[in-house]
C-alpha positions as CSV (number, residue, x, y, z in Angstrom):
1,M,0.2,0.2,0.1
2,P,1.1,3.2,-0.6
3,V,2.3,5.9,1.7
4,L,0.3,8.8,1.4
5,A,1.3,10.8,4.4
6,Y,4.3,10.7,6.7
7,I,6.3,12.3,9.5
8,P,10.2,12.8,8.0
9,S,12.8,12.4,9.8
10,P,15.4,15.3,10.6
11,S,18.4,15.3,7.8
12,S,21.1,15.3,10.3
13,S,21.1,14.4,14.5
14,G,22.9,18.1,14.9
15,F,24.8,21.1,13.7
16,S,28.6,22.2,13.7
17,I,29.6,25.5,15.0
18,G,33.3,25.9,13.8
19,P,35.4,22.4,15.0
20,L,32.3,21.6,17.9
21,Y,29.6,19.9,16.6
22,F,26.3,20.0,18.7
23,H,24.2,16.6,19.0
24,A,20.4,16.9,19.3
25,Y,20.3,14.8,21.3
26,G,22.3,16.4,24.3
27,I,20.5,19.5,23.8
28,C,17.2,18.2,24.7
29,Y,18.5,16.5,27.5
30,V,19.8,20.2,28.7
31,F,16.3,21.7,27.9
32,A,14.6,18.8,29.8
33,V,16.9,18.9,32.7
34,A,15.5,22.6,32.7
35,A,12.2,22.3,32.4
36,A,12.1,19.6,35.2
37,I,14.0,22.4,37.7
38,M,11.8,25.5,36.3
39,I,8.4,23.0,37.3
40,T,9.9,21.6,40.4
41,R,11.2,25.0,41.6
42,R,7.7,26.4,41.7
43,R,5.6,23.5,42.7
44,W,7.8,23.2,45.7
45,A,7.5,27.1,46.5
46,R,4.0,26.2,46.3
47,R,4.4,24.3,49.3
48,G,6.4,27.0,51.4
49,G,9.7,25.1,50.7
50,D,13.1,26.8,49.1
51,P,12.9,27.0,45.6
52,D,16.9,26.7,45.4
53,I,17.1,23.5,46.8
54,V,15.9,22.2,43.4
55,Y,19.2,23.3,42.0
56,N,21.2,21.3,44.6
57,V,19.2,18.1,44.2
58,A,19.7,18.8,40.3
59,W,23.5,19.0,40.5
60,W,23.7,15.4,42.5
61,G,20.8,14.0,40.6
62,F,21.5,14.5,37.1
63,P,24.8,13.2,36.5
64,A,23.9,10.1,38.6
65,G,21.1,10.1,36.2
66,L,23.5,9.8,33.5
67,V,25.8,7.3,35.2
68,G,22.8,5.1,36.1
69,G,21.2,5.0,32.5
70,R,24.5,4.3,31.0
71,I,25.7,1.3,33.5
72,Y,21.8,0.2,32.7
73,F,22.2,0.1,28.8
74,D,25.7,-1.4,29.0
75,I,24.4,-4.1,30.9
76,T,20.9,-4.6,29.1
77,T,22.4,-4.5,25.6
78,P,26.4,-4.8,25.8
79,S,26.5,-5.8,22.3
80,Q,25.3,-2.0,20.9
81,M,28.4,-0.5,23.0
82,P,31.2,1.1,21.1
83,D,34.1,-1.4,20.3
84,H,36.9,0.8,22.2
85,W,38.2,0.8,25.7
86,W,35.9,4.5,26.1
87,G,32.5,2.3,24.8
88,P,30.6,1.8,28.2
89,F,31.2,5.8,29.1
90,A,30.0,7.1,25.5
91,I,26.4,8.2,26.4
92,W,26.2,10.0,22.9
93,D,26.7,6.6,21.1
94,G,24.4,4.1,22.1
95,G,22.3,6.0,24.5
96,L,21.0,5.6,28.1
97,G,18.0,3.5,29.7
98,I,15.6,5.4,31.7
99,W,15.0,2.9,34.3
100,G,18.8,3.1,35.3
101,G,18.8,6.6,35.1
102,I,15.5,7.3,36.5
103,G,16.3,5.0,39.5
104,L,19.9,6.4,40.4
105,G,19.0,9.6,39.6
106,A,16.0,9.6,42.2
107,A,18.1,7.7,44.7
108,V,21.1,9.7,45.0
109,G,18.7,13.1,45.1
110,I,16.8,11.3,47.8
111,W,20.3,11.0,50.2
112,Y,21.0,14.7,49.1
113,L,17.6,15.7,50.7
114,R,17.7,13.7,53.7
115,R,21.3,15.5,54.4
116,Q,19.0,18.5,54.2
117,L,15.1,18.1,55.2
118,G,13.2,15.8,57.5
119,W,12.1,13.0,56.4
120,P,8.6,14.2,56.0
121,D,9.9,17.2,54.1
122,V,11.8,14.6,51.8
123,R,8.4,12.8,50.9
124,R,6.6,16.4,50.3
125,F,9.2,17.3,47.9
126,I,9.2,13.5,45.9
127,N,5.8,14.9,45.2
128,A,6.3,17.8,44.2
129,A,9.2,16.8,41.5
130,T,7.6,14.0,39.6
131,P,5.3,15.6,37.7
132,G,8.3,17.4,36.3
133,L,10.4,13.9,35.7
134,L,7.8,13.2,32.7
135,V,8.1,16.7,31.7
136,A,11.7,16.2,30.9
137,Q,11.4,12.5,29.7
138,A,9.0,14.2,27.0
139,I,11.3,16.2,26.2
140,G,14.4,14.1,26.2
141,R,12.2,12.2,23.8
142,V,12.6,14.7,20.7
143,G,16.6,13.5,20.8
144,N,15.1,9.9,19.4
145,Y,13.5,11.7,16.7
146,F,16.7,13.7,15.7
147,N,18.5,10.4,16.2
148,Q,16.1,8.6,14.3
149,E,15.9,5.7,16.8
150,L,13.1,3.7,19.3
151,F,10.8,3.4,16.6
152,G,8.1,0.7,16.0
153,K,6.9,-1.7,13.5
154,P,6.7,-0.6,10.0
155,S,3.1,1.2,9.6
156,T,1.2,3.5,6.9
157,L,-0.2,5.4,9.2
158,P,-0.3,9.2,8.2
159,W,1.8,9.5,11.4
160,A,4.3,7.1,10.2
161,L,8.1,8.3,10.5
162,K,9.9,8.1,7.5
163,I,13.5,6.8,8.3
164,S,16.4,6.8,6.3
165,P,18.0,3.0,5.2
166,A,20.8,3.9,7.6
167,H,19.1,4.2,10.1
168,R,17.0,0.8,9.6
169,P,17.5,-2.3,11.9
170,P,18.0,-5.6,10.0
171,G,15.3,-7.4,8.1
172,F,13.5,-4.1,8.0
173,H,15.2,-2.2,5.3
174,R,12.5,-2.6,2.5
175,Y,10.5,-0.7,4.4
176,A,10.3,2.9,5.0
177,T,7.9,4.3,7.3
178,Y,7.5,3.1,11.0
179,Q,5.4,3.3,13.9
180,P,6.6,6.6,16.3
181,T,6.8,5.0,19.6
182,F,9.0,7.9,20.7
183,L,5.7,10.4,19.6
184,Y,3.5,8.0,21.6
185,E,5.8,8.3,24.4
186,I,6.0,12.1,24.3
187,V,2.7,12.2,24.8
188,W,1.6,10.0,27.3
189,N,4.4,11.3,29.1
190,L,2.6,14.9,29.1
191,V,-0.7,13.5,29.9
192,L,0.2,11.7,33.2
193,A,2.0,14.4,34.2
194,A,-0.9,16.7,34.1
195,V,-3.5,13.7,35.6
196,L,-0.6,13.5,38.6
197,V,-1.0,17.5,39.1
198,W,-4.9,17.4,39.3
199,L,-4.5,14.7,41.9
200,D,-2.0,16.1,43.9
201,N,-4.0,19.2,43.4
202,R,-7.3,17.9,45.5
203,R,-4.7,17.0,48.4
204,K,-6.0,13.3,48.7
205,I,-2.1,11.9,47.5
206,R,-0.3,11.0,50.1
207,P,3.3,11.9,49.9
208,P,5.5,10.6,48.4
209,A,2.8,8.4,46.7
210,L,2.6,10.5,43.8
211,F,6.3,8.9,42.6
212,P,4.9,4.8,42.5
213,L,2.0,6.4,40.9
214,Y,4.5,8.0,37.7
215,V,6.0,4.5,37.9
216,A,3.3,2.3,37.6
217,G,1.9,5.1,34.9
218,Y,4.9,5.6,32.9
219,S,5.3,1.1,33.3
220,A,1.9,0.5,31.9
221,F,2.8,2.7,29.0
222,R,6.2,0.7,28.2
223,I,4.7,-2.1,28.0
224,F,2.3,-1.5,25.2
225,E,5.4,0.7,23.4
226,E,7.4,-2.7,24.1
227,T,5.6,-4.5,22.0
228,L,5.7,-1.9,18.9
229,R,9.8,-1.4,18.9
230,V,11.7,-3.3,16.6
231,D,15.2,-1.9,17.6
232,Y,17.8,-4.3,19.0
233,S,16.9,-5.7,22.8
234,Q,17.5,-8.9,25.0
235,H,14.5,-11.2,24.8
236,I,13.4,-13.2,27.5
237,L,10.6,-15.9,26.8
238,G,9.7,-14.3,23.2
239,M,9.5,-10.9,25.0
240,R,12.0,-8.0,24.9
241,L,13.8,-7.6,28.3
242,N,12.3,-3.9,28.8
243,F,8.9,-5.7,28.6
244,W,9.8,-7.6,31.7
245,V,11.2,-4.1,33.5
246,A,7.9,-2.9,32.8
247,L,5.5,-5.2,33.9
248,I,7.5,-5.7,37.1
249,G,7.6,-1.3,37.4
250,T,4.0,-1.7,36.6
251,L,2.4,-3.9,39.4
252,G,5.6,-2.7,41.9
253,G,4.2,0.5,41.5
254,L,0.7,-0.3,42.1
255,A,1.4,-2.0,45.4
256,W,3.8,0.6,46.7
257,F,1.0,3.5,45.8
258,A,-1.6,1.5,47.7
259,R,0.5,0.7,50.7
260,I,1.8,4.5,51.0
261,Q,-1.9,5.6,50.3
262,F,-4.0,2.7,52.1
263,K,-1.7,0.8,54.8
264,E,0.8,3.6,56.5
265,P,-1.0,5.2,59.4
266,A,-2.6,8.6,58.8
267,G,-0.6,10.6,61.1
268,G,2.5,10.3,59.5
269,S,2.4,10.7,56.0
270,A,-0.7,13.2,54.7
271,E,0.8,15.8,53.7
272,P,-0.6,19.0,55.5
273,P,-2.3,21.8,54.0
274,A,-0.3,24.2,51.1
275,P,0.7,27.7,52.8
276,P,-0.2,30.7,51.4
277,T,1.1,31.0,47.9
278,P,4.2,33.2,48.3
279,A,4.4,37.0,46.3
280,Y,7.3,35.3,43.9
281,S,4.7,32.2,42.8
282,Q,1.5,33.8,41.9
283,S,1.4,32.7,38.8
284,G,-0.5,29.6,39.6
285,T,-0.3,25.8,39.8
286,A,2.5,24.2,37.2
């Protein structure tokens, strides 16, 4: 069937200024971190917290997230590492695993917060920061568009993505257009972020229960996404490795949420009413 309409892919994954080459993937990560910081500062200030502490959390958490994401990638797809001594560290060649990035980044960020705040405030901070993570992930996925990677099965849908021959996986060279799974994930992440903000504004979500809801919601989408993607992956019982990771994340996130929301003593974990909005954040909810 002829393809009547499709989304074109960029002709380049970056641009040069003099001797320097700027990767769109890396630029997207910079904007992603900036968006997460901005959203979290605004939400944390509305809770009466010091918004500047967000910079310090990002200073510790973002590098840890890069390390964790690369470690996950190296462990799960060792054959995709560049064949050099620096291959395991080359985040610009091969990419990052979101599971490892969020896991280690969140752990280091919480470690820093525990040194600065009491545990009740750490819990409230986690609720404040969670929607920003999803927005950051959505922006980061734009980098996959520029790299022509992480797409799905061949498709003739009007929104199918045209992939150049050099980026088509083995066995798929005769197909020109594919499911834009990165685009589906962008939409899902933004919708889920909005839902989490809406739930949080109702003051019925005990901190830090918004984070396990994020884990469950994002993982549930990845179960669907992993059935579409055709890029290289390890397989277990006929399914992609990340399908099983996403399944565990969905079930584990739901169980974790239920424990916080319904089983913990009511006196120790409910978020207190928000204080009056400071003058510098009267523009509304993020």
